[in-house]
C-alpha positions in Angstrom: 0.2 -6.7 -3.6 -1.1 -10.3 -3.8 -0.7 -12.6 -6.7 -4.2 -11.8 -7.9 -3.5 -8.0 -8.0 -5.3 -7.1 -4.8 -3.6 -4.8 -2.2 -2.8 -6.8 0.9 -1.4 -4.1 3.1 -3.9 -5.0 5.8 -3.3 -8.7 5.7 -0.7 -8.7 8.5 -2.7 -6.3 10.8 -6.1 -7.8 10.0 -6.6 -11.5 10.8 -9.9 -11.4 8.9 -8.3 -10.0 5.7 -8.6 -13.3 3.8 -11.8 -14.6 5.5 -15.1 -15.1 3.8 -16.9 -11.7 4.2 -20.1 -13.6 5.2 -18.3 -15.4 8.0 -16.5 -12.4 9.5 -18.0 -10.8 12.7 -18.6 -7.3 11.3 -18.7 -5.4 14.6 -19.0 -1.7 14.4 -15.7 0.1 14.4 -14.9 1.9 17.7 -15.3 5.3 16.1 -18.3 4.4 13.8 -20.4 6.9 15.7 -17.9 9.6 15.3 -19.1 13.1 14.4 -18.0 14.5 11.1 -18.3 18.3 11.5 -19.1 20.3 8.4 -15.9 21.1 6.5 -16.5 22.8 3.1 -12.8 22.8 2.3 -12.5 19.1 2.8 -15.7 18.5 0.7 -14.2 20.6 -2.1 -10.8 18.8 -1.8 -12.3 15.3 -1.9 -14.6 16.2 -4.8 -11.8 17.8 -6.8 -9.8 14.6 -6.5 -12.9 12.6 -7.4 -13.3 14.7 -10.6 -9.7 14.3 -11.4 -9.7 10.5 -11.3 -13.0 10.0 -13.0 -12.2 8.3 -16.3 -13.3 5.8 -18.8 -12.7 2.7 -16.6 -15.3 1.4 -14.3 -12.7 1.2 -11.6 -11.9 4.9 -11.8 -15.6 5.8 -11.8 -16.1 3.6 -8.7 -13.3 5.2 -6.8 -14.6 8.6 -7.8 -18.1 7.7 -6.6 -16.6 6.4 -3.3 -14.8 9.8 -2.8 -18.0 11.7 -3.4 -19.8 9.6 -0.8 -17.0 10.2 1.7 -17.1 13.9 1.0 -20.8 13.8 2.0 -19.7 13.0 5.5 -18.3 16.5 5.7 -21.1 18.3 3.7 -23.7 19.9 5.9 -26.3 18.9 3.4 -25.0 15.4 3.1 -26.8 12.5 4.7 -24.6 9.5 5.1 -22.5 7.5 7.6 -19.4 5.4 7.4 -21.5 2.3 7.7 -23.7 3.4 4.7 -20.6 4.1 2.6 -19.1 0.7 3.6 -22.3 -1.2 2.7 -22.6 0.7 -0.6 -19.0 -0.1 -1.6 -19.4 -3.7 -0.5 -22.6 -4.0 -2.6 -20.7 -2.6 -5.6 -17.8 -4.9 -5.2 -20.1 -8.0 -4.8 -21.9 -7.0 -8.1 -18.6 -6.6 -9.8 -17.3 -10.0 -8.5 -20.5 -11.6 -9.8 -19.7 -10.2 -13.3 -22.0 -7.2 -13.3 -25.6 -6.2 -12.6 -27.0 -7.9 -15.7 -26.0 -11.5 -14.6 
């Protein structure tokens, strides 16, 4: 963990880990077009975890929301992609870094 409380597990393996997000070349991951076959058990598992961690803090609600979005990858009625999830999470983190949506 870094001095500011962020996890830095990827810092050694990702040379862009400390780079400015607006300056990183955000190429698509090699498996970004991967198929996510319907898996109702995985959907239920992820959503159970999301329900368990949902709490009073904004962080727990954010992680819960992310898990729900990931579960949509495996839901036959879900309509999302890894890129959409990433962009949504990045947007949430940008807003949080700016001090909230009301700023």
